[in-house]
LUMLOVO-935419 format. One record per residue (C-alpha): residue in one letter; z, y, x; residue number from 1. Coordinates in steps of 0.2 Angstrom, whole numbers, plus 5000, padded with zeros to 4 digits. Layout:
<rec residu="A" zz="Z" yy="Y" xx="X" num="NUM"/>
...
END
This chain:
<rec residu="F" zz="5346" yy="5286" xx="5848" num="1"/>
<rec residu="V" zz="5339" yy="5304" xx="5844" num="2"/>
<rec residu="A" zz="5356" yy="5311" xx="5838" num="3"/>
<rec residu="Q" zz="5365" yy="5304" xx="5853" num="4"/>
<rec residu="R" zz="5352" yy="5311" xx="5865" num="5"/>
<rec residu="C" zz="5353" yy="5328" xx="5857" num="6"/>
<rec residu="L" zz="5372" yy="5328" xx="5856" num="7"/>
<rec residu="W" zz="5373" yy="5323" xx="5875" num="8"/>
<rec residu="K" zz="5363" yy="5338" xx="5879" num="9"/>
<rec residu="L" zz="5377" yy="5349" xx="5870" num="10"/>
<rec residu="G" zz="5391" yy="5339" xx="5879" num="11"/>
<rec residu="Y" zz="5396" yy="5329" xx="5864" num="12"/>
<rec residu="G" zz="5394" yy="5311" xx="5859" num="13"/>
<rec residu="V" zz="5393" yy="5299" xx="5844" num="14"/>
<rec residu="A" zz="5407" yy="5288" xx="5838" num="15"/>
<rec residu="F" zz="5404" yy="5273" xx="5826" num="16"/>
<rec residu="F" zz="5416" yy="5267" xx="5813" num="17"/>
<rec residu="A" zz="5416" yy="5255" xx="5799" num="18"/>
<rec residu="A" zz="5409" yy="5261" xx="5783" num="19"/>
<rec residu="D" zz="5421" yy="5268" xx="5770" num="20"/>
<rec residu="V" zz="5409" yy="5270" xx="5756" num="21"/>
<rec residu="V" zz="5401" yy="5258" xx="5744" num="22"/>
<rec residu="Q" zz="5382" yy="5260" xx="5742" num="23"/>
<rec residu="H" zz="5373" yy="5255" xx="5726" num="24"/>
<rec residu="R" zz="5355" yy="5251" xx="5732" num="25"/>
<rec residu="N" zz="5340" yy="5251" xx="5721" num="26"/>
<rec residu="V" zz="5329" yy="5235" xx="5721" num="27"/>
<rec residu="H" zz="5320" yy="5233" xx="5737" num="28"/>
<rec residu="D" zz="5313" yy="5219" xx="5748" num="29"/>
<rec residu="L" zz="5326" yy="5214" xx="5761" num="30"/>
<rec residu="R" zz="5312" yy="5205" xx="5771" num="31"/>
<rec residu="K" zz="5302" yy="5221" xx="5772" num="32"/>
<rec residu="D" zz="5318" yy="5231" xx="5777" num="33"/>
<rec residu="F" zz="5321" yy="5218" xx="5791" num="34"/>
<rec residu="A" zz="5303" yy="5219" xx="5797" num="35"/>
<rec residu="D" zz="5304" yy="5238" xx="5797" num="36"/>
<rec residu="E" zz="5320" yy="5238" xx="5807" num="37"/>
<rec residu="M" zz="5315" yy="5225" xx="5820" num="38"/>
<rec residu="P" zz="5305" yy="5237" xx="5832" num="39"/>
<rec residu="G" zz="5320" yy="5248" xx="5834" num="40"/>
<rec residu="H" zz="5331" yy="5233" xx="5839" num="41"/>
<rec residu="L" zz="5318" yy="5225" xx="5850" num="42"/>
<rec residu="E" zz="5313" yy="5241" xx="5859" num="43"/>
<rec residu="N" zz="5331" yy="5248" xx="5862" num="44"/>
<rec residu="E" zz="5329" yy="5250" xx="5881" num="45"/>
<rec residu="R" zz="5312" yy="5258" xx="5880" num="46"/>
<rec residu="I" zz="5318" yy="5270" xx="5866" num="47"/>
<rec residu="A" zz="5333" yy="5275" xx="5877" num="48"/>
<rec residu="S" zz="5321" yy="5277" xx="5892" num="49"/>
<rec residu="I" zz="5309" yy="5288" xx="5883" num="50"/>
<rec residu="L" zz="5323" yy="5299" xx="5877" num="51"/>
<rec residu="A" zz="5332" yy="5300" xx="5893" num="52"/>
<rec residu="S" zz="5316" yy="5306" xx="5902" num="53"/>
<rec residu="L" zz="5315" yy="5321" xx="5891" num="54"/>
<rec residu="E" zz="5319" yy="5339" xx="5897" num="55"/>
<rec residu="L" zz="5329" yy="5346" xx="5882" num="56"/>
<rec residu="K" zz="5335" yy="5363" xx="5881" num="57"/>
<rec residu="S" zz="5354" yy="5368" xx="5881" num="58"/>
<rec residu="G" zz="5362" yy="5377" xx="5867" num="59"/>
<rec residu="V" zz="5365" yy="5374" xx="5848" num="60"/>
<rec residu="E" zz="5350" yy="5386" xx="5845" num="61"/>
<rec residu="N" zz="5339" yy="5373" xx="5852" num="62"/>
<rec residu="L" zz="5345" yy="5358" xx="5842" num="63"/>
<rec residu="A" zz="5331" yy="5357" xx="5830" num="64"/>
<rec residu="S" zz="5317" yy="5359" xx="5843" num="65"/>
<rec residu="N" zz="5326" yy="5346" xx="5854" num="66"/>
<rec residu="M" zz="5326" yy="5334" xx="5839" num="67"/>
<rec residu="L" zz="5308" yy="5337" xx="5836" num="68"/>
<rec residu="Q" zz="5304" yy="5334" xx="5854" num="69"/>
<rec residu="C" zz="5313" yy="5317" xx="5853" num="70"/>
<rec residu="Y" zz="5304" yy="5312" xx="5838" num="71"/>
<rec residu="Q" zz="5287" yy="5317" xx="5844" num="72"/>
<rec residu="S" zz="5290" yy="5308" xx="5860" num="73"/>
<rec residu="L" zz="5294" yy="5292" xx="5850" num="74"/>
<rec residu="I" zz="5278" yy="5295" xx="5840" num="75"/>
<rec residu="N" zz="5267" yy="5297" xx="5855" num="76"/>
<rec residu="A" zz="5274" yy="5281" xx="5862" num="77"/>
<rec residu="Q" zz="5270" yy="5272" xx="5846" num="78"/>
<rec residu="V" zz="5288" yy="5268" xx="5843" num="79"/>
<rec residu="L" zz="5288" yy="5278" xx="5826" num="80"/>
<rec residu="D" zz="5275" yy="5281" xx="5814" num="81"/>
<rec residu="T" zz="5268" yy="5299" xx="5813" num="82"/>
<rec residu="R" zz="5275" yy="5300" xx="5795" num="83"/>
<rec residu="E" zz="5292" yy="5301" xx="5802" num="84"/>
<rec residu="L" zz="5289" yy="5319" xx="5808" num="85"/>
<rec residu="L" zz="5286" yy="5324" xx="5789" num="86"/>
<rec residu="L" zz="5304" yy="5317" xx="5785" num="87"/>
<rec residu="V" zz="5312" yy="5325" xx="5800" num="88"/>
<rec residu="N" zz="5304" yy="5342" xx="5796" num="89"/>
<rec residu="A" zz="5309" yy="5340" xx="5778" num="90"/>
<rec residu="W" zz="5327" yy="5336" xx="5783" num="91"/>
<rec residu="L" zz="5328" yy="5351" xx="5795" num="92"/>
<rec residu="D" zz="5321" yy="5363" xx="5781" num="93"/>
<rec residu="D" zz="5335" yy="5356" xx="5770" num="94"/>
<rec residu="I" zz="5348" yy="5360" xx="5783" num="95"/>
<rec residu="R" zz="5341" yy="5378" xx="5786" num="96"/>
<rec residu="E" zz="5342" yy="5381" xx="5767" num="97"/>
<rec residu="M" zz="5360" yy="5375" xx="5767" num="98"/>
<rec residu="L" zz="5364" yy="5387" xx="5781" num="99"/>
<rec residu="L" zz="5357" yy="5403" xx="5772" num="100"/>
END
């Protein structure tokens, strides 16, 4: 949802295709995975509404701040845990490193 919202602001979209890779997963609890994913499925309309209401800035240079704004809004609405922001910031740091 966040990627789609940010890309729409840039005039782009998201396309979905069947997977073309094989993932070898470590041992994990499928029931916990399912429980962790349920809020996202049950709150689709609310998530979309929250993100649609945001005033994002145009331009690629604002992509990171737009992304952070989206995540912060979902955290404020208690859709996501605050720990999610740590992961987003780490991911953005990695992207910045790759671009140097």
